[in-house]
C-alpha positions, 0 to 999 in steps of 0.5 A: 500500500502507499504506507509501505506495507507488504503482502505475500500472495500465492494465487490459486484458482479452483473451478467450484465454489470451494477448495480443500486443504489437500489442494494447497501445496504443502511447501507454499503453505509453509512459506506463507506461515513463515512470512506470517511469523515475520509479521508479513501479511501472507496467504492465498488469493483464491479465485473460485471460478463458479461465481468469479469470487476472489477471496483471501485466506491467511496461510496460518488460518488454512494451516490451523484448520488443517486436513479435511477442511473445506474452504468457502467464500465465508471462510476468508476475506472477500476481495470482490468479483474477478472483474472488480477485485479490491486488494486495498481491502487487505490494508484497512485504514483503521486496524481491525479490532 
């Protein structure tokens, strides 16, 4: 953002309206969690193609819920439709409390 904040995004795309833990590459998840431990916002920007939704899921959140978990739009931060996604939502002007 304009204040020098950084985000590490791994971009994914899935045909349906959800994805499962097992569909995320273990090495990519470990890297996301590592950056999160360094206080860098990190995770996955996922395009759920069925409805053209783009959603952010923090790596630590995916890891915490673990194997067997199914992730939908309601589990992440909705960034918008593919045509109008808004990455500024990752950097709210006021901290989320």
